[in-house]
C-alpha atoms as one frame of an Amber mdcrd trajectory, in Angstrom:
protein
   8.838  89.878 148.285  10.459  92.744 149.812   7.333  94.490 150.170   5.726
  91.422 152.226   8.514  91.673 154.960   8.243  95.302 155.142   5.360  97.489
 153.434   7.079 100.208 151.043  10.623  98.877 150.753  10.582  97.248 148.208
   8.260  99.853 146.393  11.121 102.274 147.108  13.650  99.737 145.490  11.509
  99.606 142.474  11.611 103.422 142.028   8.315 104.578 143.452   9.574 107.130
 146.106   6.560 108.783 147.200   4.863 105.007 147.419   7.067 103.789 149.176
   7.461 106.748 151.799   4.123 106.877 152.586   3.509 103.008 152.762   6.500
 102.950 155.418   4.894 105.918 157.161   1.329 104.211 157.879   3.173 100.886
 158.900   5.281 102.826 161.784   2.536 104.891 162.432   0.036 101.523 162.910
   3.400  99.850 164.505   3.768 102.984 167.021   0.160 103.257 168.203   0.394
  99.393 168.704   2.802  99.668 170.787   1.512 102.679 172.729  -1.710 100.878
 173.084   0.046  97.699 174.558   2.115  99.554 176.903  -1.175 101.178 178.229
  -2.787  98.040 178.768   0.012  96.548 180.561  -0.292  99.748 182.956  -3.867
  99.139 183.695  -3.082  95.485 184.246  -0.809  96.529 186.670  -3.011  99.056
 188.457  -5.492  96.526 188.676  -2.876  93.815 190.342  -1.680  96.330 192.740
  -5.033  97.543 193.897  -5.028 100.996 192.592  -8.338 102.457 190.733  -8.245
 102.040 186.802  -8.679 105.577 184.747 -12.009 105.278 183.167 -10.839 106.789
 179.552 -10.995 104.545 176.515  -7.609 103.396 174.932  -9.722 101.372 172.116
  -8.774 103.999 169.604  -4.790 102.904 169.573  -5.164 100.047 168.297  -8.234
 100.533 166.070  -6.165 103.025 164.428  -3.007 100.987 164.729  -4.751  98.285
 162.700  -6.049 100.568 160.064  -2.683 102.007 159.387  -1.291  98.563 158.866
  -4.670  97.871 156.896  -4.051 101.086 154.486  -0.172 100.180 154.078  -0.386
  96.457 153.095  -3.401  97.792 150.799  -1.538 100.290 148.990   1.313  97.828
 148.559  -0.654  95.390 147.217  -1.707  97.686 144.794   1.662  98.951 143.896
   2.845  95.155 143.233   0.290  94.963 140.886   1.187  98.056 139.005   4.800
  97.061 138.991   3.653  93.462 137.802   1.739  95.201 134.914   4.387  97.339
 133.984   6.930  94.795 133.822   4.993  92.648 131.955   4.188  95.105 129.191
   7.780  96.098 129.094   8.513  92.696 128.369   6.253  92.119 125.698   8.018
  95.291 124.132  11.176  94.023 124.401  10.354  90.486 123.180   9.350  92.398
 120.009  12.607  93.876 119.431  14.596  90.418 119.660  15.236  88.834 116.378
  14.636  84.752 115.824  16.929  82.537 117.041  18.536  80.574 113.876  17.581
  77.116 115.245  13.945  78.102 114.920  14.170  79.004 111.308  12.929  76.805
 108.901  14.901  75.019 106.462  18.700  74.404 106.728  21.360  76.892 107.509
  23.130  78.558 104.554  26.462  76.903 103.750  28.989  79.428 104.098  31.705
  78.096 101.365
């Protein structure tokens, strides 16, 4: 669940350092690009309200790359979560084979210790 709050934190905690650092890099890059787009968008609104000419250059690439950063990060996070769940399931099955049966599950009466 830690991965869903901020992509990369759960991967780091699970020991997947490379995946976690890359996921955090993509999510922070996306965040800062989206912040830059919002600041530029607000600046254009203030220029329009003040009667100033609005620059004609396009700022759409900021939010598009920002969303792409989030998509890449969270897609990678989902792949890492699936990988971790499969590894945990395989480890659980392997550990279960080494556990002896409980005495309550054994057939017949337990031996007397006279």
